[in-house]
Steps between C-alpha positions, in 0.01 A plus 500: 500500500499246780122538532446428127743210520308360799178518297664296222624244753147470642365461145739216411532340843179301488631178349862521609433586864134498609403174327836341583449229763870508590454854641292518820198729455606715794826584312342594167488876563853505644635300204334741254642800691842343498468444125431871444781620719748244361428603139529869588820462700638266236444756227666764721796267556543442127494875441751567777735231374515649154244279327389792288489308172310211661230734630483701179471169314178420688332794327613405149209267439467132455391238748669508836553141608721283722799547265512874566791584736285743701236229551768253602654736755164602645377140512814388684463779754128441556542124525767542764292752694191278498700204623679697769204707632217247466673164509374405154691220334716589201262346244202700629690829528661448154162425342338808654785725384526334158132532424432848642802711408474466120125571513549805723787644295313443173195678638711782646682559168180471295325755724802734476501470122124553460431867423140450617604371843632771731552271798866438414742729321843376396670806646314459833601135517861582425508788753334282764740209474809715455422748779485796256876504487764448236374151418173650376676712246725207403199276444317770303821558300510129416136507395581804291793317343275214401250755370774640276549153354129490413512839327301685763720812502243715318689831515850353431649649815674174597265400780150369549310725735177690560560718193497188284179385667340836425620484139347156461181596682442782257580288195291237328470192719556699817656389823382141466718480187804604706425245771431236239841554349674503837325191634477298184123524445 
């Protein structure tokens, strides 16, 4: 997942980093790499500290902006890292973090939700940031719980899982209907 995340950082880093006169050109690549690793480690930290509902909430749809607690936590961490590692002043590092993190997370979530884009899968993202451990199942359980609230339990077994996805895929509207319900589209 880190490779895909790095690609998103490169995609959105043009204005915030490369065209930013407050960041020396020779530091552009290092700042972009730090952005990738800070976001990844920040997501891992949220998962390890029990932020299951926060992470599951990212995948529920809607615009991810500066008011989102995950964005705030990641922005604070990245801003601090950029200041500490590259000597960037707090305004510059805050602006880089504040502009890039919402864009990157929105793109990440939209790609994960898009059934036609196989580059990101929600389960792969969850497993990657949670280390395939208990947090992964907790996050997926939380997503399942939200799915229950949206009426996605197709076989009435009390959970939203692959069997429900298969039931929807074989029904009218197909899998995109299931994702649409889950992610508010």
